[in-house]
N, C-alpha and C positions, 0 to 999 in steps of 0.2 A: 371408498372411494372412485372416483368415475372410469371408468374403463378406458376413456381415451385424452391423454395428457400431451402428446406431442403436438408439434408445432403442427403437421400433417393434418391430423384429426381430432382439433384442440376441442378440448371439453366443454359440449355444447350443456350447457346447464338451466334447462329449462324449468320454467313454473308450471308447467301443466305436462302429464304423462299418459300413459303403456305404448300401446303400439299398433301396428299395422298399416297398409296404407294406402286404404282407399273404401268406397262402398259400395255393399254388395246392388246388383240388377234389382234386386226388389225395391231396397229403399231408394233408389236411382228414381223408379216409375212410382212411389206411391209421393216421391217428392214435387215440389211444387215450382213452375216456370221454368223455361228455357230445358225444358226435356222434350230429343227431338227422336234421338232411336234407341237402340239397345248400345250404340257406341257415342252415347251422350259425352259433348266435351262441356264441361261448366264455364262460369265466365271467367274466373282468374286465370283458365289454359288456355282462351280463348283465343285463334290467329288472328293476325293483320292489325290494322291502325286501328286506335282506339276511338270513338267517338263520340263527340262533345254537341249532347241533343238541345235545341230547343235557341232562341236569340240570345243569350247570354256567355262570355265568355273571360280567362284571369284576366287582369290587369298584365301588362309587360312587366309592374311592379311583383306581381304576386307569384309569375311565374319563377322569377330569380328567390323570391321568398323561399316557395315551396318545392326550389334547385331543378325545375322542369325543364330548365335551360341545359344543367349539367347532367343530368341520369337519363343515359341511356335508353332507360324505359318508359320517362316519360310521367305525368300526374298519377297518382294512383298507384304505379307499376313500378315493381323490385326489380333489377337483374340480379339474379343469384350465379354467380362464378365456382365453378366447381375447382380442385386442386390440376385438373388435366387440362384446365385452358376452358374445358366447356360452358358456355352456358345461356340460361335460359329464362326469359320473364316470367312473372307471375303478375297476373293483373287483380291484385288482392283487394283492392277498393274500389275495381270497378262492377256493374249489374246491367244484368239484360235491359234495351232500349226499344226492343221490335225490331220488327225484319231482320233478325239476324244477328243484329248490331249490337255489342258491348261498349260500354262506357261509360259515362257521366254529363247529368242533366243539371245543371248550376241554378242556383235561384238563388236571387240575393233579396238577404235579409239587412234587418236594424233593429238598434231598438223599439219601445214603443213611441217615443217622442221625436224621433228622430226621421226624416224623409228618406225613403226606401228611391225613389225617383222623382226628380225634382217637376214640376209644371210641365219645365220645355218636356221633356221625355215621355211623358204621357200621353194618351192620346185625348183624352178629356180634358188635359189641362189643370189638375189636382193631383196632390202630393200622394205619393203611397209613402203608409208609413210602416214599421213591423216587419212583422210576418204575413201581409195582405197577399204579396206575391206568392207565397208558399202556401198560404189558405184556399187562395183561389185553383192553384193546383190540384192541392188534396183532394178539392170539393169533385173537382173534375176526374182525377182518379177515382174516387168516390162512387160517383155518377149522385153526387148531392146539390144541395141549393144553397146557395149563399148564407150562412148563420146558422146551419146543419152542424152536427156536433162533429167535430172533429178528434180523430186521435191519429197517431203516427210513434210508430219505434224511433228512436234517436242515438244515431250510433256516432260519437263523435269519433274522429281521426286525425292521425299522426304523418300524413303521407310526406313529410318535407325529412323525416328523419331517417330514414330507410328507402333511397333508392339502387344503392349498388352495393351490393352483398356477397361479401367472400364464404366459401361456403365453410370456412374454420369460424366465422362470425355469424352464422345464420340465427341463433339463439335470438338474434335482436327482432328475429320477425317474432318471436313468442305467441304477443297479444295480438297481430295482426296486423297492425297500423291501428290499434284502436286504444282509445283511453280513457272511453267511460260510457255506459250506458242511461239515458235518459228517456220519458214519456212527454210525447209532445201533445197539448193540449186544444192548440188553435190561438189564433189570438196575441200570440209571441209569449203563450203562459206555458212551462213546462214542470215537472214535478220529475224527482234526484233522491237519490241515498248519494252522501249526505244531502241533508233536506236544501242546505243552502248554496249549491252544487254552482246552480243558475238563479242568479235573481228575477223575481218574477219581472216581466217585462224585455226579459233580457235574453241574448244567446250565445254568450261566451265565446262565441266561433272563431274568432281572429285567429289566425294558423292554427287553426281547429274544424276544419271541415265536417258539416255532419252528414250523414247521412238517411235519410228519413225513408220506412218502409211502412207499409199499408199489410193491414189484416182483416182479413174477409172470412167467415161464417157460413157456409152453407145454410141455406134457405132463413138468413136471417138480414134483413135490411140493414144497411151500414150505419145508417144515423140511429138506428137502436142497438148497435151494437157497442158503437164508439162510445154514446153516451152512459152502458153499463160499464165500459172498462173506466169511463171519466169517474163515473161514482167510486168505482173500488180503488183507483188509484189516488183519487181525493180521500178519501177515508183514511187508507192506510199510509199517507203522509202527511197528512194533515191531524188527524184524531189524536187525542192527548197530547204527548210529550214529541210527535211526530216520530217520524219512520226511525228507526236505530241503527246506525251506519257500525260496522265492525271498528274494536279499537286495535284487534292485528291486523296482519297484512291481508290486503282482500285477496289474493291473488292464493292465498295457501285459508280459506275462511271456511267453515264448517256452513254445509249445506241439508239441513233436514225435510226439507220439503218435497219428496223425494214419490209422493202419491198423495191420492185424491183424501184419504183421512186427515192427513197432514194440514194440507190447504184449509180445507173445511173448519179444522178445530182451529187453527190460526187465524183465519176470519168471525168464527163465533167468539173467540177468546178477545179480539182486538176490540170488538164491537160491545162484549157483554162484560165488564168489570166483575161480575159475581161468578161468577160460570168455574167453577172448579172441574177439570177435566181428570186430575188424579186426587182421588181422596187424600185429605189430608195432608196436602202441600197450598194447600190456600188458593186465591186466585189465578187462575193460569195466565192472566197480562201479566204479574210479576216475572211468570219466568220469562216471557217474549222479551220484555222489557233489561231484567237482569241479567236474563243468563244469555252469556255470550255465543253458546254457541244457534243459537237463536234469533243473531239479528242480522240485517240483509244490507248487504254493497247493493250497489248500481244495480246490476241486473240482477242478481236475485229479485229486488222488490219488485224492477218490472216484468217479473216475470211470475212473481206471487200476484200482482193484480189483475194481467193477464188470463192465470189460469184461474182465478178466481170469478173473472168476468165471464168466461165461457159456460163455466160452473152453475154458475146463483146468478138468473135474473133478477132482480131485484125488484120483485113482488112478492104479492101478502103470498099469494098462490106455490109461489115456487117456493117460498122458504117453507111454508107449512108444508111439499110434497119432500124437501130436503130432511127437516128436523124434526116433522111433524107436528101433530096438534096443539101440544103442550110448548114447546120452545117456540116455533117457528113464528107464530103470529108476534109472540115476544119480543123474538130477538129481531124481525124488521119493524117492529115500533123503536126499539134501539138503534139500529141503522139510521131511519129516518131521522129522529133524535141527534144522533150524532154528528149525521150531514148538513143539519141546520147547526148546530153550532158551531161547524166550521165553516160555511156559506154567509156568515150575517144572517142570519134566520131565516134565507131561502128552504124553500119544500124542494123534497128530496123529487129531483124530474122524473116525469111520467116513463117507465118504460113498457112498450108491450111484450107478455109474456114470450117464451120461445122455449123450444125444446135444446134443451142444455147439453152438452155435450156427452155427460155421466149418461143421461138417458136416452139415447143414441148406441151405446155400448150396450145399452141391455142389464146396467147395475141396478140392482136392487134395493140395495141399503150404502146408500154413497157416504153417511158419515163415518163408518167403518170400513170402508175398500181400501186395502193398501197394498195392491199388485200396481209393482213399481211402473212408474211411466203411465200409465191407462191413464185415459181421460182425463192429460193434461195438454195443452199445445204444442209442445214438445216435451221427450223425455228430459230427465235428468243426464248429464254425460258423467259416467265412468271416465276412466284415467283411462282407457282403451280408445275413448270415444274422444278424448283431447288428444292424443297422439296423430291418431288417426286424423283428423283434422289437422294438425299440422304438416304431417308428411304427406297428405292431400293438397295441402297449398304450394309448397317448399320444396318435398324432397322425395316426391312421387317415385316410384322404379321406372316411369316411362319418361320422367323430365332426367332425373338424375343420374338414372341407371339401377341398377342392382349393388353394385358395390356403394355406391356413399345412400343410397334409401339404407342398405343395411347396416352400412356404419353408424349411421344417424339413431336406427333405429334400436342398436345395441346400445348406444350410448345415454341411454333413458334409463337404464338401468338404476342410476343413483338416485335419480328422482323418483322411480318407484318405489324404489325401497326409502326414501325419506317420508313419503307421502301416504303409503299401505304398510308398509313393514316385509315386504317380500323379499324371502332369498333370492341369492344369485341363481342357483340353481335349478328354482323354479318357474325366475323370470326366464332363462335360456330355454327349461324346456316350452314355455309360451312363443320364445322369438322365433328360436331357430325353423317350425315348420314355416310361417311366414317368409323367410330368407329364401327356404328352398323353390319356395314357390315361386320367387320373383326370379331367378333363376334359372327353373326351369319354364316360364313360360317368356324369359327375355328367349334362351333357347330355340321356343317354338316359331318367334320371328329372325332369330340370327340364324339358323340352320336349316331357313322352311324353305332353301334351293336345293336341297339335299334329295335324294331320287329314290334311296333303298335303305335295307337295315344295316348290310356291310360298309356302304358308306358313311351312315351314319355313325356306328360303331367309332371308325377310323376320326371326323368329323368331332365327335364330340370326346373323343380324346383330349384331342386339340384344345378345345373349346373350355373343358376342367381343368388345364395345365395352365389357360389364361387365368380363369377366374382363381384359381390356388396362387398365382402369380401376385396379381391385382391384391390381394389377404395380404400376403408374405409380405410385398414391399408395406405395407402400413403399420402391420403387426410389429414388425423389427424397428418400428422407431418407437417403440412402448417397451420395453423390456420386460422387466416379468408379468405385466399382466398380460403384456403382446404375445410372450411366450404363450399361456393359459390358454388365452381365445385362439392362438395357433391351432393348440391341440385340443378342444373342443367344436374346433367350427371346422376348421379344412379337410380333416379326415371323412368327418358323418354326410359334410354336403358332399365332397368328392364321391362318394358311394352311392349316395342318392341321385345324384346325376348320371352316373354310369348307369344306374336299375332302371334310369327314366327314357332310354333310345329307343323304345317300338311307342310310348307314347308321345315321345314329341314328334315322330315321324307321322303319327295318327292326328297329329293336333297342332297343323303348323297354322302362325297368323302371317296375315298379309300386310298388315300395318301394326304399329306401335299401337292405335288405338283397340284394333282386335286382343291383342296379347294382354292388354289391362284389363280389359272389359273381362276376359277369361280368368285372371288374376282374380280380380272380385270378387268371382261366384266361386273360386278355388277356395281363397283365403276365408269367404263368411263365418262359415263353422268357428275357425280360430277367433274370430271376432268377438264373436258372442260367447264363446268361452273365458275369454278374457276380460268382457263386460262384465262375466259372474264372478270375479274374484274381490274377497272380500278383504279390508283391512286386518291385518294382526290380531286389531284390540278395537271393539267399540268403541263409538264414542265417549260412555259413560267409563269406558273400564280406562280407556284412554286417560279419561279428565281425573280417575283416580291415582292413575300411576303415572300423570304427568309426562304423558306421551301424547302427541298428537298425530292422530292419521286422519286424514279426508279422502272420502270415496267417491261425491257427486261432489257438480258444478254446473252452476249456469252462466258461464261466461259474456265478460260484455261485448265479444266478436260474436256471439250467438246466433246473431240475424246473418253475417257474413257467410255462417256453416250450412244454414237454411237455404240462402239464396244459390250455393254453390253445391248442394244438393248431397253435404256430407252427411245433417241431420234432416232425419226427415220431420217432419209435422203431425199431428194427428190428422187422420184424412177430412178432418170437418174442415178444417183451417188453411186456409192461405196467403203467404205472407211472400212481399215483393218489395225490392225495396227499388224506388220511385224517382228520388232524386237527393241532391247534395246541396244542405243551405250552406253558402259563404257569406259575409258580410258584405255590405253593400261597397265598400271601400276596396275591395280584391278584386273585384267585378266590371268589365266594359260591358256596354253592348253595341256592336261593332254597326 
């Protein structure tokens, strides 16, 4: 049952899980874009007014449709109000625009047969169709010429659904305001799972704006990398019967492709329908098609194509190096034939060979390399990462305060138990250290003016009374569950804080940013331990027993997490959100 049932802290039933409230400093520094200092502020928590970059703006009708005129936060932002009346803004659909600004760059789109801009609106007096404005902007971002290969991640957003949210309803934000992820190939053509989610030549972005994000790889020309991704995605999406979308709820879908061995096996099996990966089980393609644990929902599909592309240059030399002289040339021949099949007889585009990510990491045998997450564009998310992302965006201790952040953390137990079978006592053993550190680091700010240990002990006594009083007030509304939590948390937390007087005195924080940065360092080891937690049953054991547990994810809002520094990419990969595609009918050019 849920830990919280009262109206004060209503059960927040999340579709993604575990705990902890922020990323480590090491992850921050490895993350791409917008990193400025040790006390980095991600776009979601940037201060000040939002910025609309470029010449386009939302029309008056669109402003009303997206509830911007009624939303205290404005477009792409959410105002979260706590039970104590305190509120704060999360700019969850915003991204860096340069020069320290955060906001949205609007680009108009239409289907391929409809003019985006009329001749009277263009400098040369000609119609502009479909995705031409998007394509020109992406070419500029990549440093490409017109007609060069393009690729961009497509994050479909629902900003009108959550503008003003009470803490009790914060579960509305569990998907981060994201409904789908796709891959854009230029010319208003995109690929998706399910395959027909967006018809060719269309955008499907009416009241469903698309954040567009670029990907770059160190030492590889963008045109070359984009072409390699396009080949990977086209074959995975179009060859055979096409990508298999899960029949079960995608928010609780199996995700097997957590290492390089699994990614390369998937690519080989998808292209070579005679290959038997497991002796006696028949061609591996049958498992990829018929076994629901191998099916790919939207973001898993795009993740797979990206991981193939950064590790497999589509050249004879690369295939021979990866799969050896016996298998490599034959597999490459099949890939060429498969591409020809799906492209009306066109030959496989030429790729200039490049050093793939696996080779840069010194991996000797990539097809047997099963280290978790290494050599992938980003490591698959664990339940700890999923909850870390949610709390970091919407209920971080620096924004919501330790009381409400810790209550949100505790309330994850129901979903954690559902997804991996973790017992309550084991959950509490892992969550409690993070709660202690929230309060300890809050105290380094709240008691920063205390001059000496004697005064600190007195001030800390009053601080502890206030902490205990806050929990007592909430737990009193929760019946037996509240009484149990009160006994588990308040005495132990009070003792931990009481023993921290000297530490607090020696580790004062001048600002909340400093307190939070120190907190991130303090919980980094706890977060790593949380990532290592395994489900009570493996996937195979669960299938036999009829119990479903899911440990890993690559969710549709993954790019949001990357851009905001919550999830690091591989050191060779840079991902940036650069624009948002709206239908031309929703946009004006003042």
